[in-house]
N, C-alpha and C positions, 0 to 999 in steps of 0.2 A: 504494500500500500504506500509506504514511504517513497519507494522508487517511482511509482506512478505519479505521485504528487510533485516530486522533484522534476520529473520529465515534463509534466504539464506546465509547471512554472517556468522551466527553461524554454519550452516552446512558446509560451506567452511572451517572455522577454524577447526572444528572437523575432516574433511576429510584430511586437511593438517597435523594435528597432527598424525593421523593414518598412513598416508603415510610416515611421518618422522620416525616413530617408526619401519618401515619395511626396512629402508635404511641399507645397510651393514655397519658394524663398522670396524674400522681398526684392532682391535685385535692384537695378537702376541706381539712381543717385538720390540722396535725401538733401533737403534744404538745411544747411547748417547755419548756426548763428553768425559765423564769419566765413566768407567765401575763400577758404584757404586753398592754395594751389600747390599740390605736390609737384606738378609739372615745373613750376618756377623754382621751388626749393630743391627737390631731389633731382629734377631733370636739368634745367638751365644752369643752376648754381652747383649741382652735383654734391649737395649736402648728404652725407651718408645717413641711411635710415637710423642707425644706432646712435647718431649724434643727438637726435631729438627723442628717440625712443630707447634711451639707454637702459631702462629697466628690463628690456628683453634679454639682456645678458645675465640678469640675476633674479628674475621674477617670472612667475607664470604669465603675468600680464605685461605687455610691452609698455603700456602707459601712454598718456598724452602729456606733452610738455606743459608746464605751468605757464600762466600768464607772465610771471616774472622771468622765466626762461626766454620766452618769445621777446619780451621787452628788452632783453639783453642786447639784441640786435636792432630791434625796431624803435628804440628811443631815437635813433639817428636814421637808420636805413628805411627808406620809403615812408617816412613819417607823415608825408602829405597825402598818401593814398587813402581812399575811403575805408577800405577794409582794415588797414593798420590803425586808422582813427577809431574804428570800432574796438580793436584790441586795446587801444589806449583808454577807451571808456571803461572796459572791464578792469584795467589796471587802476584807474582813478577811483573806481567804486569798490576796489578790493574784492572783486567777485571772480569766481572761476568761470570759464567759458562753458556754457551748457551744451557741449558737443553731443550729437546723436550717434550712438554706436552703430557701426556698419557691419562688422563681423561679430558674431556671437555664437556660442555653442550651447547646447542644452545642458541643464544642470548635471545630468549623469555622465557628461564627458569631462574628463580632466585633461586639459591641454596646458602645456607649459612651453613658453618660447625658449627657455634656457637650453634644453638639449638640442633643439633645432638650430639655435645660433651657434652652439658649441660644435655641432656637426658641419657647420659651414653652409647650411642650406640658405640660399638667397631668399630674401623676403618676397620677391616676385613669384616664387614657387607657389605660395599660398595666397598672396594678395594681388597677383597679376602685375602688369606693367605700371606700377604705381607712379613711376617717374614720368609717365606720359599723361597722367590724369590731372586735369584742372580741378575736378571734384571727385573725391574717392567714391568708388562704386564697388559693389560686390562682383568683381571680375571673375572670380573663381568660386564655384559652389563647393563648399567643404563638406563632403559626404564621407561616410565611413568607408565606402568602396575606394574613394580617392586616397584616403589616408592609408588604408591597408595596402593598396597597390604601391604607394610610395615606400612604405615600410618594407615590403617584400623586395622592391628594387634595390633598396639601400641595406638590406639585411638587418633592419632594426627590429626591435622586439615586436612580436605579434601576440604577446600575452595580453589577454583582455584587461587585466588590472593596470596595464601600462597607460591606458587611455580612459578607462571607465571606473567610476567610483563604486 
């Protein structure tokens, strides 16, 4: 009886994961509070992803740079531009920018940027050609199939607990 219950629960879990992978994703671009251009920063000026998203080296979450960090350059650089003036407004009000998250994983997925950064995997592998985007969009749909295929290709762990809580 115990074996049957475990098998049913396992089957239910697999069915739930399969159904989740078929759900439509938001895709497209979302209106952000500041029209930040990765094309200008990462593309034209070739600022490395890890310069602004330094937490990716040491944290599961890459993080978004603080207003203070951005103002380090923009006190002077492009200070007359409307979007930089919006940034200045957040700085003056001592408010964080309420960015809208583009990439998100379900609660049962444990993803950490750290091992991926340490393995030398380019940010574009999962985020698409970010250096060409005026507005960030979900250029790559992150499904379990995609992640498993990448892990197989790189001979990384396929143990379920490596990615699932």
